[in-house]
C-alpha positions, 0 to 999 in steps of 0.5 A: 435512570438517565440514559443520555450520558451513557449513550453519549459516551458509547457513541463517542467511543464508537466514533473514536474506534472507527476513526482510529481504524480508518486512519490505521487502514490508510496508513497501512495502505500507504506503507504497503504501496511504498513497499511494493513501489520500492520492490518494483524499482529494485527489480527494474534496476536489476533488469537494467544491470543484467541487460548491461552485463549481457550486452543486450537491449530491452527484452521484448516479447514477439508474437507471431500472427 
């Protein structure tokens, strides 16, 4: 039996699966980053509005030495 066509088909399938997984992983990573960035921007906007409502400046931490 000639094994070359079978091995070639299996190698092509494996390469296709790996390429798809890498592409999906990159897309998920990019979407997750965008989602967290959006949450950070929304939180920053909320902090700004709260400071304006309270009439205070930026909140800072003071450390005693």
